[in-house]
DRENDO-1510 file (C-alpha; in Angstrom, 1 decimal, always signed):
<recs>
REC; n; res; u; v; w
REC; 1; MET; +180.5; +207.4; +199.8 .
REC; 2; ASP; +182.9; +206.8; +196.9 .
REC; 3; ARG; +185.7; +209.3; +196.3 .
REC; 4; TYR; +186.9; +210.2; +192.8 .
REC; 5; ASP; +189.6; +212.6; +191.7 .
REC; 6; VAL; +187.5; +213.7; +188.7 .
REC; 7; ILE; +183.8; +213.2; +188.1 .
REC; 8; VAL; +182.6; +213.9; +184.5 .
REC; 9; ILE; +178.9; +214.5; +183.9 .
REC; 10; GLY; +177.9; +213.9; +180.3 .
REC; 11; ALA; +179.5; +211.1; +178.2 .
REC; 12; GLY; +179.4; +212.7; +174.7 .
REC; 13; PRO; +182.5; +213.9; +172.9 .
REC; 14; ALA; +183.4; +216.5; +175.5 .
REC; 15; GLY; +182.8; +214.2; +178.5 .
REC; 16; GLY; +184.2; +211.1; +176.9 .
REC; 17; ALA; +187.4; +213.0; +176.0 .
REC; 18; ALA; +187.7; +214.5; +179.5 .
REC; 19; ALA; +187.2; +211.1; +181.2 .
REC; 20; TYR; +189.6; +209.4; +178.8 .
REC; 21; TRP; +192.4; +212.0; +179.3 .
REC; 22; ALA; +192.0; +212.1; +183.1 .
REC; 23; ALA; +192.0; +208.3; +183.4 .
REC; 24; GLN; +195.1; +208.0; +181.1 .
REC; 25; ALA; +196.8; +210.4; +183.4 .
REC; 26; GLY; +196.3; +208.1; +186.3 .
REC; 27; LEU; +193.4; +209.9; +188.0 .
REC; 28; ARG; +190.4; +208.0; +189.6 .
REC; 29; VAL; +187.5; +209.0; +187.3 .
REC; 30; ALA; +183.8; +208.5; +187.3 .
REC; 31; LEU; +181.8; +209.1; +184.0 .
REC; 32; ILE; +178.1; +209.8; +184.5 .
REC; 33; ASP; +175.3; +210.2; +182.0 .
REC; 34; ARG; +171.6; +209.8; +182.4 .
REC; 35; LYS; +171.4; +207.9; +179.1 .
REC; 36; THR; +172.9; +204.6; +178.2 .
REC; 37; PHE; +175.0; +204.3; +175.1 .
REC; 38; PRO; +174.4; +204.1; +172.1 .
REC; 39; ARG; +171.9; +206.9; +172.3 .
REC; 40; ASP; +170.4; +209.4; +169.8 .
REC; 41; LYS; +171.5; +213.0; +169.6 .
REC; 42; LEU; +170.6; +215.9; +167.3 .
REC; 43; CYS; +173.7; +216.7; +165.3 .
REC; 44; GLY; +174.4; +216.9; +161.6 .
REC; 45; GLY; +177.3; +214.6; +162.3 .
REC; 46; LEU; +179.8; +216.2; +159.9 .
REC; 47; ILE; +183.3; +215.7; +161.3 .
REC; 48; THR; +185.8; +218.5; +160.3 .
REC; 49; GLY; +189.5; +218.2; +159.9 .
REC; 50; ARG; +189.8; +220.1; +163.2 .
REC; 51; ALA; +187.7; +217.5; +165.0 .
REC; 52; ARG; +189.7; +214.7; +163.5 .
REC; 53; ARG; +193.0; +216.3; +164.6 .
REC; 54; HIS; +191.8; +216.8; +168.1 .
REC; 55; TYR; +190.5; +213.2; +168.3 .
REC; 56; ALA; +193.9; +211.9; +167.2 .
REC; 57; GLU; +195.7; +214.1; +169.7 .
REC; 58; ILE; +193.5; +212.8; +172.5 .
REC; 59; PHE; +193.0; +209.1; +171.7 .
REC; 60; GLY; +196.3; +208.4; +170.0 .
REC; 61; HIS; +194.8; +207.1; +166.7 .
REC; 62; GLU; +192.9; +208.4; +163.7 .
REC; 63; MET; +189.2; +208.6; +163.9 .
REC; 64; PRO; +187.9; +205.5; +162.0 .
REC; 65; PHE; +185.8; +206.1; +158.9 .
REC; 66; GLU; +184.7; +204.1; +155.9 .
REC; 67; ALA; +185.9; +205.4; +152.5 .
REC; 68; GLY; +182.3; +206.3; +151.6 .
REC; 69; ASP; +182.0; +208.6; +154.6 .
REC; 70; ARG; +184.5; +211.1; +153.2 .
REC; 71; LYS; +182.8; +213.9; +151.3 .
REC; 72; THR; +184.6; +216.3; +148.9 .
REC; 73; GLU; +181.6; +217.7; +147.0 .
REC; 74; VAL; +179.5; +220.5; +148.5 .
REC; 75; ASP; +176.4; +222.1; +146.9 .
REC; 76; PHE; +175.9; +225.7; +148.2 .
REC; 77; ARG; +172.5; +227.2; +148.0 .
REC; 78; PHE; +171.1; +230.6; +149.0 .
REC; 79; ARG; +167.3; +230.4; +149.8 .
REC; 80; GLY; +167.2; +227.4; +147.6 .
REC; 81; ARG; +169.0; +229.0; +144.7 .
REC; 82; PRO; +172.3; +227.4; +143.5 .
REC; 83; VAL; +175.3; +229.6; +144.3 .
REC; 84; GLY; +178.2; +227.2; +143.6 .
REC; 85; LEU; +179.1; +223.5; +143.5 .
REC; 86; ILE; +182.5; +222.7; +144.8 .
REC; 87; ARG; +183.9; +219.3; +143.7 .
REC; 88; ASP; +187.3; +219.4; +145.3 .
REC; 89; ALA; +186.4; +220.5; +148.8 .
REC; 90; PRO; +188.6; +219.7; +151.8 .
REC; 91; ALA; +187.4; +216.3; +153.1 .
REC; 92; LEU; +184.5; +216.3; +155.5 .
REC; 93; CYS; +183.5; +213.0; +157.1 .
REC; 94; ALA; +179.9; +212.0; +157.8 .
REC; 95; THR; +179.0; +210.0; +160.9 .
REC; 96; MET; +176.1; +209.2; +163.1 .
REC; 97; ARG; +176.3; +210.5; +166.7 .
REC; 98; TRP; +174.8; +207.2; +167.7 .
REC; 99; ASP; +178.0; +205.5; +166.7 .
REC; 100; LEU; +180.6; +208.2; +167.4 .
REC; 101; ASP; +179.5; +208.9; +171.0 .
REC; 102; ALA; +179.3; +205.2; +171.9 .
REC; 103; MET; +182.8; +204.7; +170.6 .
REC; 104; ILE; +184.2; +207.6; +172.6 .
REC; 105; CYS; +182.4; +206.6; +175.7 .
REC; 106; ALA; +183.6; +203.0; +175.4 .
REC; 107; GLN; +187.2; +204.2; +175.1 .
REC; 108; ALA; +186.9; +206.3; +178.3 .
REC; 109; ILE; +185.6; +203.3; +180.2 .
REC; 110; ALA; +188.3; +201.1; +178.8 .
REC; 111; ALA; +190.9; +203.6; +180.0 .
REC; 112; GLY; +189.7; +203.1; +183.5 .
REC; 113; ALA; +186.8; +205.5; +184.0 .
REC; 114; ALA; +184.1; +204.1; +186.3 .
REC; 115; ASP; +180.9; +203.6; +184.3 .
REC; 116; PHE; +177.9; +205.4; +185.7 .
REC; 117; THR; +176.0; +205.7; +182.4 .
REC; 118; GLY; +172.3; +205.2; +182.6 .
REC; 119; ARG; +172.2; +207.0; +185.9 .
REC; 120; GLY; +171.0; +210.6; +186.5 .
REC; 121; VAL; +172.2; +213.1; +189.0 .
REC; 122; ALA; +169.6; +213.9; +191.7 .
REC; 123; ALA; +171.6; +216.6; +193.7 .
REC; 124; LEU; +174.7; +218.6; +193.3 .
REC; 125; ALA; +176.7; +220.2; +196.2 .
REC; 126; PRO; +179.8; +221.8; +194.6 .
REC; 127; GLU; +180.9; +223.5; +197.7 .
REC; 128; ALA; +181.1; +220.2; +199.5 .
REC; 129; GLN; +182.5; +218.5; +196.4 .
REC; 130; ARG; +179.7; +215.9; +196.4 .
REC; 131; LEU; +176.8; +214.8; +194.3 .
REC; 132; THR; +174.0; +212.2; +194.7 .
REC; 133; LEU; +172.8; +210.0; +192.0 .
REC; 134; GLU; +169.1; +209.2; +191.4 .
REC; 135; ASP; +169.6; +205.8; +193.0 .
REC; 136; GLY; +170.7; +207.4; +196.2 .
REC; 137; ARG; +174.4; +206.7; +195.8 .
REC; 138; SER; +176.7; +209.6; +196.9 .
REC; 139; LEU; +180.1; +210.4; +195.2 .
REC; 140; THR; +182.7; +213.0; +196.1 .
REC; 141; PHE; +185.2; +214.6; +193.8 .
REC; 142; GLY; +188.3; +216.7; +193.6 .
REC; 143; VAL; +187.2; +218.4; +190.4 .
REC; 144; LEU; +183.8; +218.1; +188.6 .
REC; 145; ILE; +183.6; +218.5; +184.8 .
REC; 146; GLY; +180.1; +219.4; +183.5 .
REC; 147; ALA; +180.0; +218.2; +179.9 .
REC; 148; ASP; +176.2; +217.7; +179.8 .
REC; 149; GLY; +175.2; +219.7; +176.8 .
REC; 150; ALA; +173.5; +223.0; +176.0 .
REC; 151; ASN; +170.8; +222.4; +178.6 .
REC; 152; SER; +173.4; +221.6; +181.2 .
REC; 153; GLN; +172.3; +220.6; +184.7 .
REC; 154; VAL; +175.7; +221.6; +186.0 .
REC; 155; ALA; +175.6; +225.1; +184.4 .
REC; 156; ARG; +172.1; +225.6; +185.7 .
REC; 157; HIS; +173.2; +224.8; +189.2 .
REC; 158; LEU; +176.2; +227.2; +189.0 .
REC; 159; PHE; +174.6; +230.1; +187.3 .
REC; 160; GLY; +170.8; +229.7; +187.6 .
REC; 161; GLU; +170.4; +229.0; +183.9 .
REC; 162; SER; +172.0; +226.8; +181.3 .
REC; 163; PHE; +172.2; +229.5; +178.7 .
REC; 164; GLU; +171.0; +233.0; +177.7 .
REC; 165; ARG; +167.7; +232.5; +175.9 .
REC; 166; ALA; +168.3; +235.7; +173.9 .
REC; 167; ARG; +171.5; +234.3; +172.4 .
REC; 168; ILE; +170.9; +230.6; +172.2 .
REC; 169; GLY; +170.4; +228.8; +168.9 .
REC; 170; PHE; +168.0; +226.0; +168.1 .
REC; 171; GLY; +168.0; +223.2; +165.5 .
REC; 172; LEU; +165.5; +220.8; +164.1 .
REC; 173; GLU; +166.5; +217.6; +162.3 .
REC; 174; ILE; +165.2; +214.4; +160.7 .
REC; 175; GLU; +166.8; +211.3; +159.4 .
REC; 176; ALA; +165.4; +210.7; +155.9 .
REC; 177; GLY; +165.5; +207.3; +154.3 .
REC; 178; GLY; +163.9; +205.4; +151.4 .
REC; 179; ARG; +164.0; +207.4; +148.2 .
REC; 180; HIS; +165.9; +210.2; +149.9 .
REC; 181; LEU; +168.9; +207.9; +150.7 .
REC; 182; CYS; +171.7; +208.7; +148.3 .
REC; 183; PRO; +175.1; +208.2; +149.9 .
REC; 184; ASP; +177.0; +209.5; +146.9 .
REC; 185; ALA; +175.2; +212.8; +146.7 .
REC; 186; PRO; +177.1; +216.0; +147.6 .
REC; 187; ILE; +176.7; +217.7; +150.9 .
REC; 188; ARG; +174.2; +220.5; +150.6 .
REC; 189; ILE; +174.3; +223.7; +152.6 .
REC; 190; ASP; +171.4; +226.2; +152.3 .
REC; 191; LEU; +172.4; +229.6; +153.6 .
REC; 192; ALA; +169.5; +231.7; +154.8 .
REC; 193; ALA; +167.2; +228.7; +155.1 .
REC; 194; VAL; +166.4; +230.3; +158.5 .
REC; 195; ASN; +167.2; +233.7; +159.9 .
REC; 196; TRP; +170.8; +233.9; +161.2 .
REC; 197; GLY; +171.4; +230.3; +160.3 .
REC; 198; TYR; +171.3; +227.7; +157.6 .
REC; 199; GLY; +169.9; +224.4; +156.4 .
REC; 200; TRP; +171.8; +221.2; +155.7 .
REC; 201; VAL; +171.5; +217.9; +153.9 .
REC; 202; PHE; +174.2; +215.4; +154.8 .
REC; 203; PRO; +174.0; +212.1; +152.8 .
REC; 204; LYS; +175.3; +209.1; +154.7 .
REC; 205; ARG; +175.4; +205.3; +154.2 .
REC; 206; ARG; +172.3; +204.5; +156.1 .
REC; 207; THR; +170.4; +207.8; +156.2 .
REC; 208; THR; +170.3; +211.4; +155.0 .
REC; 209; THR; +170.4; +213.9; +157.8 .
REC; 210; VAL; +168.3; +217.0; +157.0 .
REC; 211; GLY; +167.9; +220.0; +159.3 .
REC; 212; VAL; +167.8; +223.7; +160.0 .
REC; 213; GLY; +169.4; +225.7; +162.7 .
REC; 214; GLY; +169.7; +229.3; +163.7 .
REC; 215; VAL; +169.4; +231.9; +166.5 .
REC; 216; LEU; +166.2; +231.0; +168.3 .
REC; 217; ALA; +165.2; +234.6; +169.1 .
REC; 218; ARG; +165.2; +235.4; +165.4 .
REC; 219; ASN; +163.2; +232.3; +164.4 .
REC; 220; PRO; +160.0; +232.2; +166.4 .
REC; 221; GLN; +158.5; +230.1; +163.6 .
REC; 222; ILE; +161.4; +227.6; +163.2 .
REC; 223; LYS; +159.0; +224.6; +162.9 .
REC; 224; ARG; +157.4; +226.3; +159.9 .
REC; 225; ALA; +160.9; +227.0; +158.5 .
REC; 226; MET; +161.8; +223.3; +158.9 .
REC; 227; ALA; +158.5; +222.3; +157.2 .
REC; 228; ASP; +159.2; +224.7; +154.3 .
REC; 229; TYR; +162.7; +223.4; +153.9 .
REC; 230; CYS; +161.6; +219.8; +153.8 .
REC; 231; ALA; +158.9; +220.7; +151.3 .
REC; 232; MET; +161.5; +222.4; +149.1 .
REC; 233; LEU; +163.5; +219.1; +149.2 .
REC; 234; GLY; +160.4; +217.0; +148.5 .
REC; 235; ILE; +160.5; +215.4; +151.9 .
REC; 236; ASP; +157.5; +214.8; +154.1 .
REC; 237; PRO; +158.6; +215.5; +157.7 .
REC; 238; ALA; +155.9; +213.0; +158.9 .
REC; 239; GLU; +158.0; +210.2; +157.4 .
REC; 240; ALA; +160.6; +210.6; +160.2 .
REC; 241; ARG; +160.7; +211.7; +163.8 .
REC; 242; VAL; +161.7; +215.4; +164.1 .
REC; 243; LYS; +164.4; +216.1; +166.8 .
REC; 244; GLY; +164.9; +219.5; +168.4 .
REC; 245; GLN; +167.9; +220.7; +170.4 .
REC; 246; PHE; +169.3; +224.0; +171.7 .
REC; 247; LEU; +172.5; +225.0; +170.0 .
REC; 248; PRO; +174.9; +227.5; +171.7 .
REC; 249; PHE; +175.8; +229.4; +168.5 .
REC; 250; GLY; +179.0; +231.0; +169.8 .
REC; 251; ALA; +177.4; +232.2; +173.0 .
REC; 252; PHE; +180.3; +230.8; +175.1 .
REC; 253; ARG; +180.8; +231.4; +178.8 .
REC; 254; LYS; +183.7; +233.7; +179.5 .
REC; 255; VAL; +184.1; +232.0; +182.9 .
REC; 256; PRO; +183.3; +228.3; +182.2 .
REC; 257; GLY; +182.8; +227.2; +185.8 .
REC; 258; LYS; +183.2; +228.0; +189.4 .
REC; 259; GLY; +186.0; +226.9; +191.8 .
REC; 260; ALA; +186.5; +223.2; +191.3 .
REC; 261; VAL; +183.7; +222.8; +188.8 .
REC; 262; LEU; +184.5; +223.2; +185.1 .
REC; 263; LEU; +182.2; +223.3; +182.0 .
REC; 264; ALA; +183.2; +221.8; +178.6 .
REC; 265; GLY; +181.7; +221.5; +175.2 .
REC; 266; ASP; +178.2; +222.7; +174.6 .
REC; 267; ALA; +177.7; +223.3; +178.3 .
REC; 268; ALA; +180.4; +226.0; +178.0 .
REC; 269; GLY; +178.9; +227.3; +174.8 .
REC; 270; LEU; +181.8; +226.2; +172.7 .
REC; 271; VAL; +180.2; +226.0; +169.2 .
REC; 272; ASP; +181.2; +227.9; +166.1 .
REC; 273; PRO; +178.7; +230.7; +165.6 .
REC; 274; ILE; +178.9; +230.5; +161.8 .
REC; 275; THR; +179.2; +226.8; +160.9 .
REC; 276; GLY; +177.6; +225.4; +164.0 .
REC; 277; GLU; +180.5; +223.0; +164.4 .
REC; 278; GLY; +180.9; +221.8; +168.0 .
REC; 279; ILE; +182.4; +218.3; +168.1 .
REC; 280; GLY; +186.0; +219.5; +167.7 .
REC; 281; TYR; +185.6; +222.2; +170.4 .
REC; 282; ALA; +183.9; +219.6; +172.6 .
REC; 283; MET; +186.7; +217.1; +172.5 .
REC; 284; LYS; +189.4; +219.7; +172.8 .
REC; 285; SER; +187.7; +221.5; +175.8 .
REC; 286; GLY; +187.2; +218.1; +177.5 .
REC; 287; GLN; +190.9; +217.4; +177.1 .
REC; 288; LEU; +191.9; +220.8; +178.4 .
REC; 289; ALA; +189.5; +220.6; +181.4 .
REC; 290; ALA; +190.9; +217.2; +182.3 .
REC; 291; GLN; +194.5; +218.4; +182.1 .
REC; 292; ALA; +193.6; +221.5; +184.2 .
REC; 293; ALA; +192.0; +219.1; +186.8 .
REC; 294; HIS; +195.1; +216.9; +186.8 .
REC; 295; ASP; +197.5; +219.9; +187.2 .
REC; 296; ALA; +195.5; +221.4; +190.0 .
REC; 297; LEU; +195.0; +218.1; +191.9 .
REC; 298; SER; +198.7; +217.3; +191.6 .
REC; 299; ARG; +199.4; +220.5; +193.5 .
REC; 300; GLY; +196.7; +219.7; +196.1 .
REC; 301; GLN; +194.7; +222.8; +195.0 .
REC; 302; PRO; +191.6; +221.7; +193.1 .
REC; 303; HIS; +190.1; +225.2; +193.1 .
REC; 304; ARG; +193.0; +226.3; +190.9 .
REC; 305; ALA; +191.6; +224.1; +188.1 .
REC; 306; LEU; +189.4; +226.9; +186.7 .
REC; 307; GLY; +192.2; +229.4; +186.3 .
REC; 308; LEU; +194.3; +226.9; +184.5 .
REC; 309; TYR; +191.4; +225.9; +182.3 .
REC; 310; ARG; +190.6; +229.5; +181.4 .
REC; 311; ARG; +194.1; +230.1; +180.3 .
REC; 312; ALA; +194.1; +227.0; +178.1 .
REC; 313; LEU; +190.9; +228.1; +176.5 .
REC; 314; ARG; +192.1; +231.6; +175.5 .
REC; 315; PRO; +193.0; +230.8; +171.9 .
REC; 316; HIS; +189.6; +229.1; +171.4 .
REC; 317; HIS; +187.7; +231.9; +172.9 .
REC; 318; ARG; +189.6; +234.3; +170.7 .
REC; 319; ALA; +188.6; +232.4; +167.6 .
REC; 320; LEU; +185.0; +232.4; +168.6 .
REC; 321; ARG; +185.0; +236.1; +169.2 .
REC; 322; MET; +186.4; +236.6; +165.7 .
REC; 323; ALA; +183.7; +234.4; +164.3 .
REC; 324; ARG; +181.0; +236.4; +166.1 .
REC; 325; ALA; +182.5; +239.6; +164.6 .
REC; 326; ILE; +182.3; +238.1; +161.1 .
REC; 327; ARG; +178.8; +236.5; +161.5 .
REC; 328; PRO; +176.8; +239.7; +160.6 .
REC; 329; LEU; +178.4; +239.7; +157.1 .
REC; 330; ILE; +176.8; +236.4; +156.4 .
REC; 331; PHE; +173.5; +236.5; +158.3 .
REC; 332; LEU; +172.5; +240.2; +158.6 .
REC; 333; PRO; +169.4; +240.6; +156.5 .
REC; 334; ARG; +170.5; +244.0; +155.0 .
REC; 335; LEU; +173.7; +242.3; +153.8 .
REC; 336; GLU; +172.1; +239.2; +152.4 .
REC; 337; PRO; +171.8; +240.3; +148.8 .
REC; 338; ALA; +175.4; +241.5; +148.7 .
REC; 339; PHE; +176.7; +238.4; +150.4 .
REC; 340; GLU; +174.8; +236.2; +148.0 .
REC; 341; ARG; +176.2; +238.0; +145.0 .
REC; 342; ALA; +179.7; +237.9; +146.5 .
REC; 343; PHE; +179.4; +234.2; +147.4 .
REC; 344; ARG; +178.0; +233.3; +143.9 .
REC; 345; ARG; +180.8; +235.2; +142.1 .
REC; 346; SER; +183.8; +234.3; +144.3 .
REC; 347; THR; +185.1; +230.7; +144.2 .
REC; 348; THR; +187.7; +231.9; +146.8 .
REC; 349; LEU; +185.0; +232.9; +149.2 .
REC; 350; ARG; +183.3; +229.5; +148.9 .
REC; 351; HIS; +186.6; +227.7; +149.3 .
REC; 352; GLN; +187.4; +229.8; +152.4 .
REC; 353; TYR; +184.1; +228.9; +154.0 .
REC; 354; LEU; +184.8; +225.2; +153.3 .
REC; 355; ARG; +188.3; +225.5; +154.7 .
REC; 356; LEU; +186.8; +227.0; +157.9 .
REC; 357; MET; +184.4; +224.1; +158.1 .
REC; 358; ALA; +187.2; +221.6; +157.5 .
REC; 359; GLY; +189.4; +223.2; +160.1 .
REC; 360; GLU; +192.2; +224.0; +157.6 .
REC; 361; VAL; +192.2; +227.7; +158.5 .
REC; 362; GLU; +191.1; +229.7; +161.6 .
REC; 363; TYR; +189.1; +232.9; +161.6 .
REC; 364; GLY; +192.1; +234.9; +162.3 .
REC; 365; ASP; +193.6; +233.8; +159.0 .
REC; 366; ILE; +190.7; +235.3; +157.0 .
REC; 367; LEU; +189.5; +238.2; +159.2 .
REC; 368; TRP; +191.5; +240.9; +157.4 .
REC; 369; ARG; +190.6; +239.5; +154.0 .
REC; 370; LEU; +186.9; +239.9; +154.9 .
REC; 371; VAL; +187.5; +243.4; +156.4 .
REC; 372; LEU; +189.0; +244.5; +153.1 .
REC; 373; ARG; +185.8; +243.3; +151.4 .
REC; 374; LEU; +183.5; +245.3; +153.7 .
REC; 375; PRO; +183.5; +248.5; +151.7 .
REC; 376; ARG; +182.4; +246.6; +148.6 .
REC; 377; LEU; +179.8; +244.7; +150.5 .
REC; 378; ALA; +178.4; +247.9; +151.9 .
REC; 379; TRP; +178.4; +249.5; +148.5 .
REC; 380; LEU; +176.6; +246.6; +146.9 .
REC; 381; THR; +174.0; +246.8; +149.7 .
REC; 382; LEU; +173.4; +250.5; +149.3 .
REC; 383; ARG; +173.2; +250.1; +145.5 .
REC; 384; GLY; +170.7; +247.3; +146.0 .
REC; 385; ASP; +168.6; +249.4; +148.4 .
REC; 386; ALA; +168.6; +252.3; +145.9 .
REC; 387; ALA; +167.5; +250.1; +143.0 .
REC; 388; HIS; +164.7; +248.6; +145.2 .
REC; 389; LYS; +163.4; +252.1; +146.1 .
REC; 390; ALA; +163.6; +253.2; +142.4 .
REC; 391; GLY; +161.5; +250.2; +141.4 .
REC; 392; HIS; +158.8; +251.4; +143.8 .
</recs>
């Protein structure tokens, strides 16, 4: 039986960052993932300024990008209708998760994490601080970090379910090529392409990533919504494989773990409930989980890791709560007409949305500005309702 200070399950951005940070701190680390890398993953692959900052803080260098990967033009649509083209947006960088995750995983292994990729976990015994791999090998740990995505095996073992189905999001995505490949085209964001969600077109060097994502409970016909979105864009979904994935749209776990077991990234529900951005939160939470593990183990008290981790996550949970409070202004059906008008007329509002996506501002910076707009949004909505009734 092999003993490790920290075992990380899941080798994506959250798990890779956790394994790297823990290994750099001198801990004995095992990195487990049932997939080998590179591997495919549903994700728009748009890297925000926040994600790039967190990456640099953790790995000690800038995230590598080609010049053509940087995007500063964004075409906003609302149900397909143009509502504003921004040509000087804060830079967003387009990547393929195939490449990004493999790079992060490789850095964690190079830092000293034992490579257990390509091996699934057959059994977990958190109380005994032990797990068994599918090949029968047993490993013990001081702290376990579950970074195994929205459908987390670790979260399911701890809480009986990986997520709350009533609150989970879901996304569908394809990689379009051929005549749809246009690396220099602007990013396209279609608000209200699905209920309580949006559609996206992210042009890249080798493909164009096209998808829709929203709250699953409000989109029982999300496959139809994806087909309609592709038809609007002139894309035949049969031309490419459709990928589907649960998305924890801001439904984060207030207590991200139990005892010496911590959850990070999507497994902890750390995804922006408005933009859907999760890579930055994933890497940062992985780093914070690893640091909490290090601090608890250095005191000989692995079960203190969760308390340390929760304290470190407080500002990120606070930001997600603010985003959830704002989300109805954007996605509530009754407010859609008013929001569309405000978004179409206000360059400031469009720029603020982009600055949020890019990580240049946080929700706390714009919350009061949006609150001050609430009376006008409510008035526009009531006026729109009255006009609609008068027309009938």
